[in-house]
C-alpha positions, 0 to 999 in steps of 0.5 A: 500500500502506498504510504500517503502523508497524514497530517495530525493536528494537535491544538494546545493551550496550557496543558504542559503536564499532559504534552509529553505523553500525548506527543510521545504516543504520536511520534511512535506511531507504526505509521511513520509518514506523518506531518505533526502540526502542533498549534500553540494557541497562545499558551501562558505555561511551558506548553509552547517550549515543550512543542519547540523541544519536540520539533527540534528532535523530530523533523516531522513536527511543525509548530505554529505559535498564535495568539489565543483564539480558541479551539476552532481557530487553532484547528483551522490554522492547522488545517490551513497548514496541512499538506497531507492527503489525510488529516487527523486530530489529537487533543494535547491532553489525550494519547493514542495507541501505536497502531491508530493511524496505520489502521485508520489509513488502511480503513479509509483506503479500503472503504474509499470514503471521505472520512472514517470513524472509530471508537475510543476509550474514556479514561477519567481516573476510575471509569473506563468505557468504549464507544463504537459500532459495527463496521459499515459504510454510509453511502445513501445521501438521500437518508442523511436527515434520517441518519442525523436524527437517529444516530447523532441527535438521539443519544439513546440510539445504540448505533450512534456515531460519537461526534468526537473529531479526534476519533476520525480520519478525513480526506484533507480537501473534504475536511477543509470544505466541511470545517472551515465554515464553522464560526471561530467562537463556537466554544462548545459542540464544535465536534458535533457541528463538524460531524453534521457538516461532514454528513451533509457534504460527504458522498460516503463515510465509514466506521470501524468498531475498534478503538485506539484513542484515549480521551482523558476527561478533565474536571476543568474542561468546558464540558464539566463546567457548571455555570450559567454560561452553559445555557448560552453555549447550548443556545449558540450550538443550537443556533449554529446547527439550525443555520447549518441545516438550513444552508443544506435545505435540511432544517424543515426535516430536522427541526423537531428533532433539533428542538428536542435535542436543544431542550434536553440539553437545556434541562441538563443545564438547569439540573446541574445549575440548580439541582432541580429534578429535570429528568431527560431519561426514564426507565421504560419498564417500571411494571417489571420492577414492582415489589422489587428492592432495587440497587441502581448502578450508575450515578451519571445523567441516566442514573440520576434520572432513574433515581428520581423515577424510582423514588417517586414510584411507590411500587418499588424500593430504592436501597442504594446507588453505586458508581465507580466514581462515587466521590464525583456524584455523592451529594445530599439527595443521593448517597453513592456507594462503592461497587465493592460494597454492593455484596453487603446490601440486600437487593432483588435486582441491580438496574444498570443506568447507562446509555449503551448496551456494550457499556452495560455488558462490561459492567455486568461482567464486572459485577458477576466477577464480584459474585453477583448472580447475572439473573439479578442484573438488568439493563434496558435502553433508557427512554427519552422523556422529550 
């Protein structure tokens, strides 16, 4: 196979403590024909110095130092400078498996598509999950609106494609057209906007079920901030998506689903800001839980909504909530126990509160390893309230 140049764009802003691990994982890729573009977006720590140090040791590395303009502007600068046939992205606080770009190049060339999507690992210190789907190629442009409805805007769809730009490999010319129209100040949901733009513009794309990217979730990231600005960011994202769909003649078809998507996100913001009970997800089979003592596994967004639902339904009894990240979720209205404590509790069933069947299966295996009977462990696809 001809070794085509791959440009890897790394936007960087004040992440010096993560950079060595990130850059080491890129320069040691099994696929060696790389152009590594480090975009220092006005860092005030030693990030820029670290970038220059790596560039001095590896001729494949190009460093761009620019005034701080945000993630979108940093990625755009990288795209403008890219010379590769293909473009990939790695965030400077994440890292990748050695074979990632070898496998992605092989996939995009075998499939002959505009971009290819893969899964990823999520590491936040305690939790670990994989999001991916079966291998397939999307070619039907006439069904693009239906694809966006089901597999992008609906978080409960088991076939959903995660928006993450860094889990994908793009043909350079295609990506320039799809990405450069994004507004620079879109500080939240930029990957989602990019994915929707790509689906609207592509002739085809492919997915592979494997995962090679390690996403390091930080409590200081925008996605984890809890303030009123989140409401403004959700509105800005909604407006940007509305404009994008309108430009492609798809807004009328997507209007209802986009508005539900926006409303669900706004409810989540309100819940985070005020601890108000604004459920987005509900357990679909409450009749099956009548008379049961329930131990709920999962204290995230789905778990909190299930907790509210179970506490209100007098037919069942909540005995405990468990999560690997108990310190993150332990709060006044919901005490969270460690998974290691589960065998000490008296329960009839454990209800796993997560969106993905694959994640639920991994949790079930972990619980079974603790000696819990699989017959007592259940998962059903959460249902959207809106």
